[in-house]
Every structure is written in structure tokens, then in C-alpha cells.
C-alpha positions as CSV (number, residue, x, y, z in Angstrom):
1,M,-70.9,77.3,143.5
2,L,-69.7,76.7,147.1
3,F,-69.2,73.4,148.8
4,S,-71.5,72.8,151.8
5,W,-71.3,69.7,153.8
6,D,-75.1,70.3,154.6
7,Y,-76.2,70.2,150.9
8,L,-73.8,67.1,150.3
9,L,-75.4,65.1,153.2
10,Q,-79.0,66.0,152.1
11,G,-77.6,64.7,148.3
12,F,-76.5,61.3,149.7
13,A,-80.0,61.3,151.5
14,T,-81.9,61.9,148.6
15,A,-79.5,59.5,146.5
16,C,-80.0,56.7,149.0
17,T,-83.6,56.3,148.8
18,L,-85.0,53.4,147.2
19,Q,-86.4,54.4,144.3
20,N,-83.1,56.5,143.4
21,L,-81.0,53.7,144.5
22,M,-83.1,51.2,142.1
23,W,-82.7,53.7,139.2
24,A,-78.9,54.0,139.9
25,T,-78.5,50.3,139.9
26,I,-80.4,49.9,136.4
27,G,-78.0,52.6,135.1
28,C,-75.0,50.9,135.9
29,L,-76.0,47.6,134.9
30,V,-77.3,48.9,131.3
31,G,-74.0,51.0,131.2
32,T,-72.1,48.0,131.9
33,L,-73.8,45.8,129.0
34,I,-73.4,49.2,126.6
35,G,-69.6,49.1,127.5
36,V,-69.3,45.3,126.6
37,L,-71.1,45.4,123.5
38,P,-68.7,47.0,120.6
39,G,-69.9,50.1,118.8
40,I,-72.8,51.1,121.1
41,G,-71.1,53.4,123.2
42,P,-72.7,55.6,126.2
43,S,-73.8,58.6,124.1
44,S,-75.8,56.0,121.8
45,G,-77.0,54.3,125.0
46,I,-78.2,57.2,126.6
47,A,-79.6,58.8,123.5
48,I,-82.0,55.8,123.0
49,L,-82.9,55.5,126.4
50,L,-83.6,59.6,127.2
51,P,-87.3,59.6,125.7
52,L,-88.0,56.7,128.1
53,T,-87.1,59.0,131.2
54,T,-89.8,61.4,130.9
55,V,-92.2,59.2,133.2
56,L,-89.4,59.7,136.0
57,P,-88.8,62.7,138.2
58,P,-85.5,64.9,136.7
59,T,-83.5,63.7,139.7
60,S,-83.8,59.9,139.4
61,A,-83.7,60.3,135.5
62,I,-80.4,62.2,135.6
63,I,-79.1,59.7,138.1
64,M,-79.8,56.9,135.8
65,M,-78.3,58.4,132.7
66,A,-75.1,59.5,134.5
67,A,-74.8,55.8,135.9
68,I,-75.0,54.6,132.2
69,Y,-72.4,56.9,131.2
70,Y,-69.7,56.0,134.0
71,G,-71.2,52.4,133.7
72,A,-70.1,51.9,130.2
73,M,-66.5,53.1,131.0
74,Y,-66.3,50.0,133.6
75,G,-67.9,47.9,131.1
76,G,-65.8,48.6,128.0
77,S,-62.6,46.9,129.3
78,T,-64.4,43.5,129.5
79,T,-63.8,42.1,126.0
80,A,-60.8,44.4,125.5
81,I,-59.2,42.0,128.0
82,V,-60.9,38.5,127.2
83,V,-61.2,38.7,123.3
84,N,-59.2,41.6,122.6
85,I,-62.3,43.8,121.1
86,P,-62.2,47.1,122.8
87,G,-66.1,47.9,123.3
88,E,-65.0,51.6,123.5
89,A,-62.1,53.5,121.9
90,S,-61.1,54.5,125.5
91,S,-60.5,50.5,126.0
92,V,-58.1,50.4,123.2
93,P,-54.6,51.0,125.6
94,T,-56.4,48.3,127.9
95,A,-56.3,45.7,125.4
96,L,-52.5,46.0,124.7
97,D,-51.8,44.6,128.2
98,G,-55.2,43.0,129.1
99,Y,-55.0,40.7,126.2
100,A,-51.9,39.6,126.7
101,M,-52.5,38.7,130.5
102,A,-55.6,36.5,129.6
103,R,-53.3,34.7,126.9
104,Q,-51.2,34.2,129.9
105,G,-54.2,32.5,132.0
106,R,-54.5,35.9,133.9
107,A,-57.7,37.2,132.5
108,G,-59.3,37.1,136.0
109,P,-56.5,39.3,137.8
110,A,-56.6,41.8,134.8
111,L,-60.6,42.1,134.8
112,A,-60.4,42.3,138.7
113,I,-57.4,45.3,138.7
114,S,-59.5,47.2,136.0
115,A,-62.6,47.2,138.2
116,I,-60.5,48.1,141.4
117,S,-58.6,50.8,139.5
118,S,-62.0,52.1,137.8
119,F,-63.4,52.5,141.5
120,V,-60.2,54.3,143.2
121,A,-60.1,56.6,140.3
122,G,-63.5,57.2,139.9
123,T,-63.7,57.8,143.9
124,L,-60.7,60.2,144.3
125,S,-62.0,62.2,141.1
126,L,-65.3,62.5,142.5
127,V,-63.8,64.2,145.6
128,G,-62.1,66.8,143.4
129,L,-65.7,67.6,141.6
130,T,-66.9,67.7,145.3
131,F,-64.6,70.1,146.6
132,F,-62.8,71.7,143.7
133,A,-65.2,72.2,140.8
134,P,-65.4,76.3,140.9
135,V,-61.2,76.6,140.6
136,L,-61.0,73.7,137.8
137,A,-64.0,74.7,136.1
138,N,-62.1,78.2,135.2
139,F,-58.7,76.3,134.2
140,A,-61.3,74.7,131.6
141,L,-62.3,77.9,130.2
142,A,-58.6,78.9,129.9
143,F,-58.3,76.8,127.0
144,G,-58.8,78.1,123.3
145,P,-58.1,76.5,119.7
146,P,-54.2,77.0,120.0
147,E,-53.9,75.2,123.4
148,Y,-56.4,72.4,122.2
149,F,-54.1,71.9,119.2
150,A,-51.0,71.4,121.2
151,L,-52.6,69.3,123.4
152,M,-53.6,66.9,120.6
153,F,-50.3,67.5,119.0
154,M,-48.9,66.0,122.2
155,G,-51.0,63.2,122.0
156,L,-50.3,62.4,118.5
157,S,-46.5,62.3,119.7
158,L,-47.5,59.1,121.6
159,V,-46.9,57.4,118.4
160,I,-43.4,56.9,119.0
161,S,-43.9,55.2,122.4
162,L,-46.7,52.9,121.1
163,S,-44.6,51.9,118.0
164,G,-42.2,49.8,120.1
165,R,-39.1,49.4,118.0
166,A,-41.1,49.7,114.7
167,L,-41.0,53.3,114.6
168,L,-41.2,53.6,110.7
169,K,-44.1,51.3,110.6
170,G,-45.6,53.4,113.5
171,I,-45.6,56.5,111.8
172,I,-47.0,54.7,108.4
173,S,-49.9,53.4,110.7
174,M,-50.5,56.9,111.9
175,A,-50.3,58.4,108.5
176,L,-53.0,55.8,107.1
177,G,-55.1,56.8,110.1
178,L,-55.0,60.6,109.7
179,T,-55.8,59.9,106.0
180,A,-58.8,57.9,106.8
181,S,-59.9,60.6,109.0
182,L,-59.7,63.0,106.1
183,I,-62.6,61.5,104.1
184,G,-66.0,63.2,104.3
185,Q,-66.3,67.1,105.1
186,N,-63.9,69.8,106.2
187,P,-65.0,70.3,109.5
188,L,-64.9,74.2,109.3
189,T,-65.9,74.8,105.6
190,G,-68.1,71.9,104.9
191,A,-66.1,71.0,101.6
192,S,-66.2,67.4,100.3
193,R,-62.7,65.7,100.2
194,L,-61.5,62.2,99.2
195,T,-65.4,60.8,98.9
196,F,-64.9,60.4,95.1
197,G,-68.5,61.2,94.6
198,S,-70.0,58.8,97.2
199,I,-72.7,60.2,99.1
200,E,-72.1,57.7,101.8
201,M,-68.4,58.7,102.1
202,M,-69.9,62.4,102.9
203,A,-70.5,61.3,106.3
204,G,-66.7,60.6,107.1
205,I,-65.1,57.4,108.6
206,N,-66.3,56.8,112.1
207,F,-63.2,55.9,114.5
208,I,-65.5,53.1,116.2
209,S,-66.0,51.4,112.9
210,V,-62.2,51.5,112.7
211,I,-61.6,50.0,115.7
212,I,-64.2,47.2,115.4
213,G,-62.5,46.3,112.4
214,L,-59.0,46.4,113.4
215,F,-59.5,44.6,116.7
216,A,-62.5,42.5,116.4
217,I,-62.5,41.4,112.7
218,S,-58.8,41.0,112.3
219,E,-58.5,39.0,115.3
220,I,-61.2,36.5,113.9
221,L,-59.1,36.2,110.6
222,I,-56.1,35.6,112.3
223,N,-57.8,33.1,114.3
224,V,-59.3,31.3,111.2
225,E,-55.9,31.3,109.5
226,H,-54.5,29.3,112.5
227,S,-57.5,27.0,112.6
228,V,-57.8,27.6,116.3
229,K,-60.1,25.5,118.4
230,L,-60.2,28.1,121.4
231,M,-59.4,32.0,121.2
232,Y,-56.7,30.7,123.6
233,D,-55.9,27.6,125.4
234,T,-53.8,28.7,128.2
235,K,-55.1,27.3,131.5
236,V,-56.5,29.5,134.0
237,R,-53.9,30.3,136.2
238,D,-55.5,33.0,138.9
239,W,-58.9,34.4,139.3
240,M,-58.5,37.5,141.5
241,P,-55.0,39.5,141.7
242,K,-52.6,39.1,144.7
243,W,-52.1,41.8,147.1
244,A,-48.6,42.2,145.1
245,D,-50.2,42.9,142.1
246,V,-52.5,45.6,144.1
247,R,-49.6,46.9,145.4
248,Q,-47.7,47.4,142.1
249,C,-50.5,49.2,140.7
250,I,-51.3,51.7,143.4
251,G,-48.9,54.3,141.9
252,A,-50.3,53.9,138.2
253,M,-53.9,54.3,139.8
254,L,-52.8,57.6,141.6
255,R,-51.1,58.8,138.5
256,S,-53.9,57.8,136.1
257,T,-56.7,59.6,138.3
258,G,-54.6,62.9,138.1
259,I,-54.3,62.8,134.4
260,G,-57.7,61.6,133.6
261,F,-59.4,64.2,136.2
262,F,-57.6,67.2,134.6
263,L,-57.6,66.3,131.2
264,G,-61.3,65.4,131.6
265,L,-62.1,68.9,132.3
266,L,-61.6,70.1,129.0
267,P,-64.2,69.9,126.3
268,G,-63.6,67.6,123.7
269,C,-60.6,65.6,125.8
270,A,-62.6,62.4,125.7
271,P,-61.5,59.2,127.7
272,A,-60.1,57.8,124.1
273,V,-57.3,60.3,124.3
274,T,-57.0,60.5,128.4
275,T,-56.4,56.4,128.3
276,F,-53.6,56.9,125.8
277,V,-51.9,59.5,127.7
278,A,-52.1,57.7,130.8
279,Y,-50.8,54.6,129.5
280,D,-47.7,56.5,127.8
281,V,-46.7,58.0,131.0
282,E,-47.1,54.8,133.0
283,R,-44.7,52.9,130.4
284,R,-42.2,56.1,131.0
285,V,-42.3,55.9,134.6
286,S,-42.1,52.1,134.6
287,K,-38.5,50.7,135.5
288,H,-39.3,47.8,133.2
289,P,-40.9,49.6,130.3
290,E,-40.2,46.4,128.4
291,R,-43.0,44.7,129.8
292,F,-45.7,47.0,128.4
293,G,-47.5,45.2,125.9
294,K,-46.7,41.9,126.8
295,G,-48.8,41.6,130.1
296,A,-48.1,44.5,132.6
297,I,-50.5,44.7,135.0
298,E,-49.9,48.5,135.2
299,G,-50.8,48.5,131.6
300,V,-54.5,47.8,132.6
301,A,-54.7,49.7,135.8
302,A,-53.5,52.9,134.3
303,P,-56.3,53.5,131.1
304,E,-58.9,52.2,133.5
305,G,-58.2,54.8,135.9
306,A,-58.0,57.4,133.3
307,N,-60.9,56.6,131.8
308,N,-63.0,56.8,134.8
309,A,-61.4,59.8,136.1
310,T,-62.4,61.6,133.0
311,T,-65.6,60.3,133.3
312,S,-66.1,62.5,136.6
313,G,-63.9,65.2,135.4
314,G,-66.5,66.0,132.8
315,F,-69.2,66.6,135.1
316,V,-67.3,69.8,136.3
317,P,-67.7,72.2,133.4
318,L,-70.8,70.7,132.6
319,F,-72.6,71.5,135.9
320,A,-70.7,74.8,136.3
321,F,-70.8,76.3,133.1
322,G,-73.1,73.7,130.8
323,L,-70.2,72.6,128.6
324,P,-69.9,69.2,127.9
325,T,-66.7,67.6,127.3
326,G,-67.9,64.8,124.9
327,P,-70.8,63.4,123.1
328,A,-72.1,61.4,126.0
329,L,-72.4,64.7,128.3
330,A,-74.0,66.7,125.2
331,V,-76.7,64.0,125.5
332,L,-76.9,64.3,129.1
333,L,-77.1,68.3,128.9
334,G,-80.1,67.9,126.3
335,G,-81.4,65.5,129.2
336,L,-80.9,68.3,131.9
337,M,-82.4,71.1,129.6
338,M,-85.4,68.8,128.9
339,Y,-86.4,69.0,132.4
340,G,-85.7,72.8,132.6
341,L,-82.5,72.5,134.6
342,Q,-80.1,75.0,132.7
343,P,-76.6,74.1,133.8
344,G,-74.4,76.9,134.8
345,P,-73.2,79.0,138.2
346,M,-77.3,79.4,139.0
347,L,-77.9,75.6,138.8
348,F,-76.3,75.4,142.3
349,K,-77.9,78.0,143.7
350,Q,-81.4,77.5,142.3
351,N,-81.6,73.7,142.6
352,P,-78.6,72.6,145.1
353,Q,-80.8,69.4,146.1
354,F,-80.7,68.1,142.7
355,V,-77.2,68.7,141.8
356,W,-75.7,67.4,145.1
357,A,-77.9,64.3,144.9
358,V,-76.6,63.7,141.6
359,I,-72.9,63.9,142.8
360,A,-73.9,61.7,145.8
361,S,-75.4,58.9,143.5
362,M,-72.0,58.7,141.3
363,Y,-70.2,57.9,144.8
364,I,-72.8,55.0,145.5
365,G,-72.6,54.3,141.7
366,N,-69.0,53.3,142.2
367,V,-69.5,51.2,144.7
368,I,-72.4,49.5,142.9
369,L,-70.3,48.9,139.9
370,L,-67.3,47.6,142.0
371,V,-70.0,45.0,143.8
372,L,-71.3,44.0,140.5
373,N,-68.1,43.8,138.4
374,L,-65.9,41.8,141.0
375,P,-68.2,38.7,141.4
376,L,-68.5,38.4,137.5
377,V,-65.2,38.1,137.0
378,G,-64.8,34.5,136.6
379,M,-67.7,34.4,134.3
380,W,-66.3,37.0,131.9
381,A,-62.7,35.1,132.2
382,R,-64.6,31.8,131.0
383,I,-65.8,33.4,127.6
384,A,-62.6,32.3,126.1
385,L,-63.4,28.7,126.9
386,I,-66.3,29.0,124.4
387,P,-65.4,27.0,121.3
388,F,-64.0,29.2,118.5
389,P,-66.6,28.0,116.1
390,I,-69.2,29.3,118.0
391,L,-67.5,32.2,119.8
392,G,-66.1,33.4,116.4
393,P,-69.4,33.7,114.6
394,L,-71.0,35.5,117.7
395,I,-67.9,38.1,117.8
396,I,-68.7,38.9,114.0
397,L,-72.5,39.0,114.7
398,F,-72.0,41.4,117.7
399,S,-69.2,43.6,115.6
400,V,-71.5,44.0,112.6
401,I,-74.4,45.0,115.1
402,G,-72.2,47.3,116.7
403,A,-70.8,48.8,113.7
404,F,-74.4,49.4,112.5
405,S,-75.7,50.9,115.6
406,I,-73.2,53.7,115.5
407,R,-75.4,56.0,112.8
408,F,-77.6,53.2,111.2
409,M,-75.6,53.1,108.2
410,L,-74.6,50.1,106.3
411,F,-71.7,52.3,105.1
412,D,-70.2,51.9,108.8
413,V,-70.4,48.1,108.6
414,W,-68.4,47.8,105.1
415,V,-66.0,50.2,106.8
416,A,-65.3,48.0,109.6
417,L,-65.1,44.9,107.3
418,I,-62.6,46.9,105.3
419,F,-60.4,48.2,108.4
420,G,-60.8,44.0,109.3
421,G,-58.8,43.3,106.3
422,I,-56.3,46.2,106.7
423,G,-55.8,45.1,110.5
424,Y,-55.2,41.5,109.3
425,L,-52.5,42.4,106.8
426,M,-51.0,44.9,109.5
427,R,-50.6,42.0,111.9
428,K,-49.2,39.9,109.3
429,L,-46.6,42.6,108.1
430,G,-45.5,43.6,111.7
431,F,-47.4,47.0,111.6
432,P,-48.5,48.3,115.0
433,I,-52.6,49.1,115.2
434,A,-52.2,51.2,118.1
435,P,-51.2,54.1,116.2
436,M,-53.9,54.1,113.9
437,V,-56.2,53.9,116.3
438,L,-54.8,57.1,118.1
439,A,-54.6,59.0,114.9
440,T,-58.3,58.3,114.1
441,V,-59.4,59.3,117.5
442,L,-57.5,62.7,117.8
443,A,-57.9,63.7,113.8
444,Q,-60.9,65.7,113.9
445,M,-60.0,67.5,116.7
446,L,-56.5,68.1,115.6
447,E,-57.6,69.5,112.2
448,T,-60.3,71.7,113.6
449,S,-58.3,73.5,116.2
450,L,-55.3,73.9,113.9
451,Q,-57.8,75.9,111.2
452,Q,-59.3,77.7,114.1
453,S,-56.3,78.5,115.4
454,L,-54.6,79.9,112.0
455,L,-57.6,82.0,111.4
456,I,-56.8,83.5,114.8
457,S,-53.2,84.4,114.0
458,Q,-53.7,85.1,110.2
459,G,-52.0,82.1,109.2
460,S,-48.8,82.5,111.7
461,P,-47.9,79.2,113.4
462,L,-46.1,81.3,116.2
463,I,-49.3,81.3,117.9
464,F,-48.8,78.0,119.4
465,F,-45.6,79.1,121.2
466,T,-46.6,82.8,122.1
467,R,-49.4,81.6,124.4
468,P,-48.0,79.8,127.5
469,I,-50.1,76.9,128.2
470,A,-50.2,75.9,124.4
471,A,-46.1,76.7,124.4
472,V,-45.6,74.2,127.2
473,F,-47.9,71.4,125.6
474,M,-45.9,72.1,122.4
475,V,-42.5,71.6,124.1
476,L,-43.5,68.7,125.8
477,A,-44.5,67.3,122.4
478,L,-41.4,67.9,120.8
479,A,-39.2,66.8,123.7
480,S,-41.2,63.6,123.5
481,I,-40.5,63.3,119.6
482,F,-36.9,63.8,120.0
483,R,-36.5,61.7,122.9
484,G,-38.4,58.8,121.4
485,V,-36.4,59.0,118.2
486,W,-32.9,59.2,120.2
487,V,-34.2,56.2,121.9
488,Q,-35.0,54.3,118.9
489,V,-31.7,55.1,117.1
490,R,-29.6,54.2,120.3
491,N,-31.4,51.1,120.6
492,R,-31.9,50.2,117.1
493,G,-32.8,46.4,116.6
494,P,-35.3,44.3,114.6
495,E,-38.3,46.2,114.2
496,V,-41.2,44.8,116.6
497,P,-44.4,46.7,117.1
498,L,-45.5,47.2,120.7
499,E,-48.6,44.5,120.9
500,D,-46.6,41.9,119.2
501,E,-43.2,42.0,120.9
502,E,-42.2,38.9,122.3
């Protein structure tokens, strides 16, 4: 794949036709709506709409599907900030500080900085996709099972940071998440475990159902217990961020762009992983880490930037080698092949107009999403003004629909309701929820890569330290764990989980 200004300009000319602009706009609108609604997700949205695109030309169809994907990344933060209900797993870190800002009357600035950070990260990562795709794609191919395990293990080490001062409770929360992820079938052998003879449990616990329960259902239960009339009755202070807020987030936007883009190159490293990493990095580099979890605006900018940078980064291995980095891009790969477009090095030689038109449309789509989202900030922020007796049942309804729409199984609805009760008890007892979410997100890939690595090494764990990339990640993970434990011991005090710190 060689970059050519001529091809890029031709791509913009194709993407800017009235027809393609219309489909890009429709894709952005649908994607934003999918992101707002809990449980549906971009992969389900693309899969549902894929058959309808057969009447469109290939370029228009893929432009719309791609817009749905990155549009959903924009939309997932909305309900996370306003009512503490992440529409996507990747929006969980956003909820930690975004909802705290909303309760302080700053839902508008939080929503606006989310859109701005998404735009900046999405655009910068597209520059990387445009100019450096060949080199970066080869970087992705250097990762095997040991490297993936080491990366996932490093991600799991973030539990210490996410636990606040409640380290022991955070570890227990993580252990519960890992245990829940074991239910179902072994990813390599297919053997059933912890199913207790239930056919439904053979399908395993979907982490989206867990998130809906832990956040949406438990939030409603807490509010019902307190007999609230509104989700929060704080007076709205601002609708848009001040220049000082934007300036404060510039570093977070740039750092999260780099983290999200480079990790987004790796198959299986979904936005749900990179957002936690970006959030933790921002907390560590901050001069006032104690503000995180209490409404730090950088805690909104970092995960949202990483979220959209990961989305753009995933197109590098998809176009260059036909390697999808997540479920949504796997469905998009199916759409490409449905049109007879085989991703890989030859795609750029045989269909350069198509590839560069899609890349150019993503630049335009980021602008469309910014234009769509910023004017709607006031409307979304007013959601919390709806009386709770009306809003509460609506949230439960959408949560049930979202849980059912994942796999169209009533079992997933029961899982969401059960974890809603678990989340309620965890909040009452002071257990942090974020470590459980992180564990359920990482568990399957962690287990799969561990088993594959031990098969390669014939059971020797030294493989994680003899391969350079894996060794670097393992050393970073162990250093993070030891540093976190040392800080906990040094600052021993009353246990307060991150999202409940006062």
C-alpha cells in the first residue's frame, strides 16, 4: 500500500458526492442512536442493516457501515454521562467521571468535551491510517498469543488503580468478574463448565448484560431506595466547556489518541480495553489523581479519545491484511466480501478508488458527528430533568430490550437483572464496580491467549519473558502491580472505591 495524494483527492471527490454524503450522514445518525441505546452495539447494528445495503453501490454501502461503527463510538458516552448507563462497554470509564460531572450540574461540558475529544482523536488517527498504514499493519502481525496474554494481563493490572483505596474489595470484585466469565464453554476445548446442566448457561455470560445490570439496573434500585424525584436535582451550571477546560484536556486527547490508535491495530484489542488503559494513564500522569472519579474532565476526554482512535486504528489491519480487530469490523469484513472486495495488499492496487473514498469519508464523518453532537448537548443534558417515576421505568425498558437484543435470548435479560442486584449490593457495601467490568471484558481473550501460549511452550510460563514484546508488557504489568500495592500500603486509610470517593 503506497500513499498517493492523487488517490486521496480522488477519494474526497467520491466521498463528497451528494449520494455518499447522504449515506455517511445516515450512518452517523444511526450509529449515534445505536451507541445511546444500551446493549445493541455497532456489530449488531451493522449486522441487522447489512442485508438492506445490497441495493446500494459497494462504496456507498461500506461508507454507511463504517459511519455506523464510529458513530456508535460517539453515541455510547451520552447516557453514560447523563444517567450513568454506558451504552457500550467502552463507555464505562467515561461514566466514572462523566456522571460525577453531571451530578455537579456540568453534563453539558462533559458531553461537549466528549464530542470534541472524539473528533480530535478520530481525525488524528485517520492521519495515521492515511500515511502510515503499511508500517503499522506489520506491527500488528508481530503479536502472537504470548504477546496478547501479556497485554491483557497488563490491562488486568489496572484493577489496582480502579479500586481507589478499596484494594481488597477491588480484587474481590475482579475475581467475581473472572468467575462469571468462566461460565459456559472452554474457548479452546469446548468443554462445559459451571453450567450446572443448564443449556442456556452453555452460551456463557455476555459482558454487555453484566454492564447493563451493574450500571443501569443498580442505579435504578439505588434511586428507588432513596425515593428520588429526579435522577439528580443539581442546577445546570454550564452548557459548554470553557476554554480552560479544553486547554486542560489537550494533553489527555493527544495521549489517548496514541494509546487508542496503536492498541487498536491489534486484533481483539477492542475499545473496551483501550479506554480503560487511557483512563488509567491519565490518572497516573495527572498532578491531582485524587480528582478522578469525582468529576475530572480529563477522565472524560481520555477514554472518549481512545475510543475513537481505536476505531480508526482497526481499519489498518482490516484493509491491509483482512484482519478484523473486533466483532463490528468482522461484520464489516463480511460486507466487503459480499461485494467481492477481498481485503489485503491487492485491494489497494485493484480498487484504490474504493479504499480512498472510504478513508476520505471517515474524515467527513468525524465532522458530521461533531456538527450533530455539539448542538444536541443541551437536549441530552435535560434528560435528567425528566421526573424519575417516568424516566426510571423507561431506563428499565430500554435495558431489558438492550439485553435481549444482544443474542435474542431471555437468559441475557435474567443475567442483567441478577447483576443489577449484585451491583446494588456492591454499591451498598462499598465494592468498586469498575474492576468487575474490566475483568469480564478481558477474561475471554486472557484465557484463550494463555492456553494457546502454554500449548506453544509445552506448558512453560517462561514464554512470556523470553519473547521481547511479551516481556516488556509483563514487566510493565508487574511494575504497575507492585507500585499500586506500595502506594496502597503507604497511604493506608479508610477503604473508599474510586467511583464513590467523596
